[in-house]
N, C-alpha and C positions, 0 to 999 in steps of 0.2 A: 681235486680232480683236474684233469688236463683241460677241461672246459674253461676253468678260471685262467689257466696259462694262456689259452688261445685269446681270451678277452683282453688280458693284460698286454700281451704282445701286440694285439691289434690297436690298442690305444697308443702304444709306443710308436707304431708306424704312422698313425694319424698325426701325432704330435711332431714327429720328425719331418713329416711332409710339410707341415706349416713352417718349421724351422728352415727347411730347404727353400720354400717360397720367399721367406724374408731375406735369406742370404742372397738369393738370386736377384731380388730387387735392389739390395745394397750394391751388388756388383754392377748391375745395369746402370746405376746412377753414380758410378765412380767419377765421372767427368761433369756431373750436374752442379752448376754453381749454387752454393748455399745449401746443398742437400745434407741432411743429417741422417746417419745410419740408425737402424733399429736392431734390437736384439730380442730374442724370445725368452720369456720366463716360463718355467714349468712348475707344476705342483702335483704331488701324488694324490690319488683318489681315495675313496673310502676303503676301510679294511673290514674283512670278516673276522670277528672276534670269536675265537674258539676256546680261549681260556684267559681269564683275567689274572694279572699279577697281584700278589698279595692275598690270594685265597688260602684260607687256613684248612689244613687237613685234620684227620682224627687225632694225630699226635700233637697238634698245636703248632706245627710248622707251617710257615707261609711260603707260597709259591714265589720264587724270586723273579721269575719272568713270566710274561704273558705269551699267548700264541695268537698271532695275527697274520693274516694273509691279505696282502694288498691287491687291489683291483686295477692297478695300472697308473697312468699318468695323463695329464691334460695340459694344454697351454693356458696359463693363467693370464697372459697378456703380452703385449709387445711394448718395449720401452725405448723411447728415442734417446739417442746420445747427442746432447747439445754441445759437446766439446768444440772448441774453436777449430775451424778448418784453416788450411793454409791461405795466405793472402797472395794473390797473383796480380802483378802489375800489368795493366792493359793499355795504359796511356790514354784512355778515353775519359773525357771530362765528366761524363754522367755515370761512370762506373764508381760505385761507392761500397766500401766494405766497413763492417762494424767490428771494432775490437772491443769485445765485452759481451754482455748478456742481453742486449736490447734486440728489438725487432723493428723493421720498417712496417709502417701501416699503409695498406692499400685498400681502395674501394672495390667491393664485390657486390654481387646480387644479394638483396636482403635475406633470401631464403638459404644462402650458403653460409652465412656467418652472422653473429649477433651484431645488430646496428649496421650491417652492411660493411663491416671492417674486418679484413683478414690481416695476417701477420706473416712476414717472411724474412729470411736472412739473405735471399738472393738480391744482390745489389746492382744488377745490370739494368740500368735505366736508359731511356731515350726520350725524345719529344714526339707528341702526336701532332695532328694537323692544326691544333689550336695553341701549340707551344707549351702544353702542359707536360710536366715530368711524369712519365708512365713507365711501368715495367716493360722491358724489351722482350716480351713473349707474344704468343699468338692472340692474347686477349687485351693487351695494352692497359693493364690496371693502373688507375690514377693513384699517385702518391697522396697520402693524407697526412697533414693538411696539404691542400692543393697548392702547387707552385707553378706559375706561368712565366716562361722566359720571353722577354720582348723580342720582336722580330729583328730588330737592329742590333741585338747584342753581339759583340765581337768575340767575347770569351766568357766562360763560366768558371767561377771559383767557389769551392765548397770548403769551409773551414772545419776543423776537427770538432767544433761544438755545434755544427749543423747549420751555420749561417750561409746562405746562398748569395753570392755577389755576381754581378755582370758588369762588363766593361761596355759602355755606350759610346759611340762615336761623338767626339767633341767634348767629352767629359774626361777630366784628368784622374778622378778618383773612382774606384769601383762603387757601384750602387748596390745596396742590400735590397733584395726583392722577396725574401722569404726565409723561413726557419724550418728545418727538418726536425721533427720530433720522433723519438723512439718510444716503444712500449716494452714493458717487461711484466713477468708473471711470477707469483709466489711459487707455483708448481708448473714449470714448463712442460714436464712430461705428461701433464694432464691435458695438453692442447690436442685438438682434433686435426688430423691430417686430411686435407680436402683436395690434394693435387695441386699442380702448378707451383710447387714449392711453397704452398700456402698452409697456414695453420689457422684454426678458428678457436675462439674462446669457448670453454665449457665450464660446467659447475666445478669440475675437478681442478681445472687450472686456476680458478679464481679470476676476478676481474683484472683488466690490465691497469698498470700504473704508467702514465706517460710523463716524459720529462725531456728536456733538451740534452743532447749528447754531452758527455763529460760531467753531467750532474748526478750526484748520489749513486755513483758506481754503475750507471746504466750502460756505459761504454762510450767510445769516441769513434769518429768517422775518419776514413782514409780515402781521399779522392783519387781516382784513376786506378783503384784496386777493386777486385772482387774476391769474395771469400769462396774458395774451392770446396768441393765435397770433403767431408771428414771421414769418408770410407777408407779403411786400411785394406788394400787388396790382399796383402799377405795374411792378415788375421782372418779375413773372410774365406780365403782358400783353405787355411788350416781348419776353420770351422766346417767347411764343406767335406773335408776328409773325415773329420770326426763324425759328422752326420751320416756319411756313407757307411762308416764302420758300424755305428749304432744301428742303422737300418738293417744291415746284414745280420747282426746279432739277434735283433727282434724277429727277422724272417726265419732265422734258425730255430728260435723258440717256437714259432708256429709249426714248423716242420716236425720238430721233436714232439710237440703236444699232439699233432695229428697222428704220428706213428704210434704214440701211446694209446690214443683212442682206438686205432685200428687193432692193436693188440688186445685191448679190453673187449672189443666187439667179437674177436675171434675166439675168446674164452667161452662164449656161449655155444659154440658149435661142437 
């Protein structure tokens, strides 16, 4: 019946609307440091089984195919693409990029993430009023483990393995004042997106494993660089065109089903 077609097409419009929302968010964050694009995964819904394959008739022959009518589509989930974004040289001492799979750890409110620790790839850092290294955003999230820069430090140097050095007046050699640690997860796509370029641990992601940069393949650091967004504008625009065309086809299915129902209704007159 055309009623089934109306339902299936309407589920298509709903799913495509979600895909449009995700693509729009990707494009909106094309210049957001450390942003990771998402994609939408679809799956078909239940089927009306009108005939089973393999049913035997009176002659002993078996039906080679079944007869199934699908009930549409739904979004099964969104999947984050954690591929490496481009590294952009900023010349700033506290801009740090990760080459590899690790995440910076920052402190957040306990109700936002397990143990009050969230994870990010955005490496734009600065100092707060106490000289602590914090994210350069509107919240000023402290880096975990906490590292404080002395007031009289003349320069800051961060090695590839995460050691932080400062040059103190009167001292000939740089002094080590802290160690940046990175975290990684067995299933990064299971992390929860909580805004501010932050991710939170979930049961699906598994617990984090922390290590120093360059250790056990967790990645290394690049001072004076930030990791740009990994959104591909060309790919997203092509996806928008495909979404638009699919939306138009589903709309046409609804119009056709509606016309069929009007024809059926007129048969009673």
